[in-house]
C-alpha positions as a Python dict, from the first residue, in 0.01 Angstrom:
ca = {
    (1, 'X'): (0, 0, 0),
    (2, 'X'): (356, -79, 33),
    (3, 'X'): (473, -427, -49),
    (4, 'X'): (836, -361, 62),
    (5, 'X'): (1075, -57, 54),
    (6, 'X'): (1071, -48, -328),
    (7, 'X'): (744, -182, -437),
    (8, 'X'): (397, -51, -358),
    (9, 'X'): (46, -55, -497),
    (10, 'X'): (-158, 283, -546),
    (11, 'X'): (-531, 322, -566),
    (12, 'X'): (-698, 652, -665),
    (13, 'X'): (-1051, 780, -731),
    (14, 'X'): (-1101, 1103, -916),
    (15, 'X'): (-1400, 1271, -1042),
    (16, 'X'): (-1481, 1489, -1305),
    (17, 'X'): (-1760, 1712, -1426),
    (18, 'X'): (-1793, 1855, -1768),
    (19, 'X'): (-2056, 2129, -1867),
    (20, 'X'): (-2084, 2222, -2252),
    (21, 'X'): (-2297, 2529, -2362),
    (22, 'X'): (-2322, 2670, -2707),
    (23, 'X'): (-2331, 3073, -2680),
    (24, 'X'): (-2496, 3234, -2964),
    (25, 'X'): (-2525, 3578, -3088),
    (26, 'X'): (-2845, 3631, -3234),
    (27, 'X'): (-2920, 3961, -3442),
    (28, 'X'): (-3208, 4075, -3691),
    (29, 'X'): (-3104, 4233, -4009),
    (30, 'X'): (-3329, 4415, -4261),
    (31, 'X'): (-3354, 4244, -4589),
    (32, 'X'): (-3378, 4529, -4816),
    (33, 'X'): (-3098, 4733, -4655),
    (34, 'X'): (-2881, 4486, -4475),
    (35, 'X'): (-2850, 4697, -4171),
    (36, 'X'): (-2927, 4551, -3830),
    (37, 'X'): (-3254, 4655, -3666),
    (38, 'X'): (-3210, 4561, -3316),
    (39, 'X'): (-2960, 4501, -3056),
    (40, 'X'): (-2789, 4175, -3075),
    (41, 'X'): (-2882, 3905, -2828),
    (42, 'X'): (-2676, 3644, -2666),
    (43, 'X'): (-2852, 3293, -2632),
    (44, 'X'): (-2700, 3004, -2416),
    (45, 'X'): (-2808, 2673, -2543),
    (46, 'X'): (-2689, 2376, -2308),
    (47, 'X'): (-2511, 2091, -2519),
    (48, 'X'): (-2398, 1822, -2273),
    (49, 'X'): (-2351, 1780, -1908),
    (50, 'X'): (-2145, 1501, -1806),
    (51, 'X'): (-2047, 1355, -1439),
    (52, 'X'): (-1750, 1094, -1433),
    (53, 'X'): (-1582, 908, -1177),
    (54, 'X'): (-1241, 704, -1245),
    (55, 'X'): (-1098, 442, -1013),
    (56, 'X'): (-739, 363, -1084),
    (57, 'X'): (-506, 106, -964),
    (58, 'X'): (-110, 111, -1018),
    (59, 'X'): (173, -124, -943),
    (60, 'X'): (500, 86, -882),
    (61, 'X'): (848, -7, -844),
    (62, 'X'): (1147, 242, -794),
    (63, 'X'): (1513, 139, -671),
    (64, 'X'): (1686, 448, -825),
    (65, 'X'): (2008, 599, -684),
    (66, 'X'): (2016, 977, -738),
    (67, 'X'): (2314, 1172, -849),
    (68, 'X'): (2368, 1539, -885),
    (69, 'X'): (2092, 1613, -1126),
    (70, 'X'): (1886, 1287, -1184),
    (71, 'X'): (1910, 915, -1103),
    (72, 'X'): (2248, 745, -1220),
    (73, 'X'): (2149, 374, -1131),
    (74, 'X'): (1853, 159, -1091),
    (75, 'X'): (1497, 105, -1227),
    (76, 'X'): (1165, 260, -1195),
    (77, 'X'): (832, 153, -1376),
    (78, 'X'): (464, 221, -1312),
    (79, 'X'): (163, 14, -1465),
    (80, 'X'): (-158, 162, -1407),
    (81, 'X'): (-526, 88, -1532),
    (82, 'X'): (-844, 266, -1482),
    (83, 'X'): (-1219, 299, -1609),
    (84, 'X'): (-1464, 564, -1597),
    (85, 'X'): (-1805, 544, -1453),
    (86, 'X'): (-2079, 781, -1553),
    (87, 'X'): (-2163, 964, -1869),
    (88, 'X'): (-1833, 897, -2054),
    (89, 'X'): (-1708, 541, -2116),
    (90, 'X'): (-1339, 480, -2178),
    (91, 'X'): (-1041, 297, -2013),
    (92, 'X'): (-727, 428, -1956),
    (93, 'X'): (-374, 242, -1958),
    (94, 'X'): (-9, 359, -1864),
    (95, 'X'): (308, 162, -1882),
    (96, 'X'): (626, 369, -1782),
    (97, 'X'): (954, 180, -1757),
    (98, 'X'): (1292, 379, -1706),
    (99, 'X'): (1614, 229, -1658),
    (100, 'X'): (1948, 391, -1550),
    (101, 'X'): (2252, 183, -1620),
    (102, 'X'): (2608, 334, -1489),
    (103, 'X'): (2865, 269, -1755),
    (104, 'X'): (3165, 391, -1617),
    (105, 'X'): (3214, 611, -1335),
    (106, 'X'): (2970, 906, -1360),
    (107, 'X'): (2852, 836, -1703),
    (108, 'X'): (2509, 707, -1722),
    (109, 'X'): (2276, 555, -1991),
    (110, 'X'): (1908, 627, -1934),
    (111, 'X'): (1606, 501, -2113),
    (112, 'X'): (1227, 527, -2105),
    (113, 'X'): (987, 339, -2290),
    (114, 'X'): (620, 493, -2230),
    (115, 'X'): (289, 399, -2353),
    (116, 'X'): (-27, 595, -2251),
    (117, 'X'): (-369, 569, -2384),
    (118, 'X'): (-736, 581, -2353),
    (119, 'X'): (-956, 324, -2543),
    (120, 'X'): (-1334, 302, -2578),
    (121, 'X'): (-1644, 483, -2677),
    (122, 'X'): (-1549, 832, -2561),
    (123, 'X'): (-1177, 809, -2585),
    (124, 'X'): (-1196, 1087, -2831),
    (125, 'X'): (-1296, 1339, -2572),
    (126, 'X'): (-937, 1366, -2447),
    (127, 'X'): (-619, 1383, -2657),
    (128, 'X'): (-241, 1396, -2601),
    (129, 'X'): (14, 1605, -2801),
    (130, 'X'): (326, 1438, -2860),
    (131, 'X'): (561, 1702, -2926),
    (132, 'X'): (600, 1846, -2585),
    (133, 'X'): (971, 1845, -2454),
    (134, 'X'): (879, 1564, -2178),
    (135, 'X'): (787, 1343, -2455),
    (136, 'X'): (951, 1413, -2790),
    (137, 'X'): (1165, 1710, -2820),
    (138, 'X'): (1219, 1919, -3152),
    (139, 'X'): (847, 1893, -3222),
    (140, 'X'): (690, 2162, -3051),
    (141, 'X'): (356, 2311, -3179),
    (142, 'X'): (512, 2661, -3222),
    (143, 'X'): (791, 2497, -3455),
    (144, 'X'): (513, 2347, -3685),
    (145, 'X'): (327, 2654, -3701),
    (146, 'X'): (627, 2868, -3817),
    (147, 'X'): (720, 2595, -4082),
    (148, 'X'): (503, 2303, -4179),
    (149, 'X'): (168, 2481, -4113),
    (150, 'X'): (278, 2845, -4202),
    (151, 'X'): (121, 2875, -4545),
    (152, 'X'): (-245, 2816, -4676),
    (153, 'X'): (-95, 2538, -4892),
    (154, 'X'): (-19, 2355, -4579),
    (155, 'X'): (-389, 2331, -4478),
    (156, 'X'): (-586, 2051, -4639),
    (157, 'X'): (-967, 2151, -4677),
    (158, 'X'): (-1151, 1980, -4388),
    (159, 'X'): (-827, 1841, -4221),
    (160, 'X'): (-644, 2116, -4108),
    (161, 'X'): (-265, 2081, -4119),
    (162, 'X'): (-190, 1736, -4148),
    (163, 'X'): (173, 1762, -4015),
    (164, 'X'): (77, 1900, -3688),
    (165, 'X'): (-254, 1681, -3663),
    (166, 'X'): (-39, 1352, -3665),
    (167, 'X'): (107, 1455, -3336),
    (168, 'X'): (-241, 1461, -3159),
    (169, 'X'): (-390, 1127, -3045),
    (170, 'X'): (-587, 899, -2814),
    (171, 'X'): (-288, 698, -2751),
    (172, 'X'): (116, 737, -2772),
    (173, 'X'): (395, 538, -2756),
    (174, 'X'): (747, 703, -2683),
    (175, 'X'): (1123, 585, -2662),
    (176, 'X'): (1366, 818, -2467),
    (177, 'X'): (1755, 718, -2480),
    (178, 'X'): (2009, 959, -2310),
    (179, 'X'): (2385, 937, -2254),
    (180, 'X'): (2457, 1153, -1922),
    (181, 'X'): (2800, 1265, -1811),
    (182, 'X'): (2945, 1560, -1596),
    (183, 'X'): (3049, 1889, -1736),
    (184, 'X'): (3111, 2038, -1411),
    (185, 'X'): (3048, 1882, -1043),
    (186, 'X'): (3171, 1929, -711),
    (187, 'X'): (3369, 1603, -769),
    (188, 'X'): (3608, 1759, -1005),
    (189, 'X'): (3913, 1929, -836),
    (190, 'X'): (3903, 2248, -1056),
    (191, 'X'): (3525, 2324, -975),
    (192, 'X'): (3471, 2631, -808),
    (193, 'X'): (3347, 2625, -452),
    (194, 'X'): (2973, 2634, -427),
    (195, 'X'): (2921, 2646, -818),
    (196, 'X'): (2607, 2442, -901),
    (197, 'X'): (2641, 2099, -1067),
    (198, 'X'): (2627, 2085, -1429),
    (199, 'X'): (2579, 1766, -1625),
    (200, 'X'): (2562, 1725, -2016),
    (201, 'X'): (2356, 1484, -2205),
    (202, 'X'): (2314, 1360, -2588),
    (203, 'X'): (1974, 1219, -2649),
    (204, 'X'): (1741, 1033, -2904),
    (205, 'X'): (1377, 1052, -2899),
    (206, 'X'): (1113, 858, -3094),
    (207, 'X'): (744, 862, -3062),
    (208, 'X'): (400, 816, -3224),
    (209, 'X'): (33, 936, -3176),
    (210, 'X'): (-261, 778, -3302),
    (211, 'X'): (-620, 706, -3247),
    (212, 'X'): (-861, 421, -3296),
    (213, 'X'): (-878, 340, -3647),
    (214, 'X'): (-560, 506, -3751),
    (215, 'X'): (-335, 365, -3999),
    (216, 'X'): (0, 327, -3872),
    (217, 'X'): (319, 309, -4090),
    (218, 'X'): (694, 353, -4014),
    (219, 'X'): (723, 625, -4279),
    (220, 'X'): (486, 871, -4428),
    (221, 'X'): (449, 960, -4803),
    (222, 'X'): (455, 1332, -4884),
    (223, 'X'): (200, 1272, -5152),
    (224, 'X'): (-62, 1165, -4890),
    (225, 'X'): (-185, 1434, -4668),
    (226, 'X'): (-449, 1230, -4486),
    (227, 'X'): (-382, 1291, -4119),
    (228, 'X'): (-533, 956, -4019),
    (229, 'X'): (-200, 781, -4138),
    (230, 'X'): (44, 772, -3850),
    (231, 'X'): (456, 732, -3859),
    (232, 'X'): (695, 786, -3561),
    (233, 'X'): (841, 1122, -3520),
    (234, 'X'): (1229, 1134, -3413),
    (235, 'X'): (1478, 1368, -3291),
    (236, 'X'): (1829, 1385, -3151),
    (237, 'X'): (2010, 1643, -2971),
    (238, 'X'): (2234, 1752, -2704),
    (239, 'X'): (2151, 1933, -2364),
    (240, 'X'): (2259, 2006, -2006),
    (241, 'X'): (2101, 1987, -1641),
    (242, 'X'): (2190, 2238, -1378),
    (243, 'X'): (2143, 2175, -1006),
    (244, 'X'): (2026, 2507, -873),
    (245, 'X'): (2154, 2457, -497),
    (246, 'X'): (1914, 2190, -440),
    (247, 'X'): (1628, 2410, -505),
    (248, 'X'): (1527, 2295, -840),
    (249, 'X'): (1677, 2146, -1176),
    (250, 'X'): (1729, 2369, -1469),
    (251, 'X'): (1730, 2202, -1801),
    (252, 'X'): (1814, 2302, -2182),
    (253, 'X'): (1798, 2104, -2487),
    (254, 'X'): (1882, 2167, -2849),
    (255, 'X'): (1701, 1934, -3061),
    (256, 'X'): (1753, 1826, -3408),
    (257, 'X'): (1426, 1671, -3561),
    (258, 'X'): (1495, 1382, -3821),
    (259, 'X'): (1314, 1348, -4152),
    (260, 'X'): (1166, 1695, -4100),
    (261, 'X'): (1362, 1943, -4316),
    (262, 'X'): (1136, 2252, -4240),
    (263, 'X'): (1172, 2201, -3860),
    (264, 'X'): (1355, 2420, -3629),
    (265, 'X'): (1369, 2405, -3233),
}
């Protein structure tokens, strides 16, 4: 429902069906010899079956002006709230605020503050991974498996790998800050005719993921492996954006994690 050219309300109704079964392989063995005495059989036991509906309402504002590879001036934000009806009970909240400030000429400072989370009895049915490049760069799951979680010593009994577990939660908060500037655009006289526009960026990301009951701190103690203790992860880096003839945007980032000596990305 539009209020004007830049503001609107959005309403949505989504539904979901979750059907969980336990699949067991059952076989009989001879006690004296240890050999199997008949063919294994598959047995399916229904664990749970859940039907949910989720009405959602959002307030959206967007007055941004786009350049070659993204907005360079204006503000956009979305605030939404939703709740579930049915077998699972939780509420879902989103606050996403983005600001694009033109500093001088084509140089822009872009910032985003994001909160996303689910709270309630069944919020634990869904979790979010913080280390994807759209949230906090430099902390992908692959880089943790190659480094912090690559040895048996990094796995705590019953807790998995605490270093990567701290990146998974029912709620997340993220801050992204970028300085964007042109590298090669049609506005430059020396740019080859028809060459796609390229813009560079210097960025800083910070974020935290947590669950209900997590203990939040600013820094972690290396001596405490408890993954329920959460602290922000951070990274800085450089990148480039290429507008491929108006068909798509190509993005590459080189991130340097902060306070993570084993990490590489």
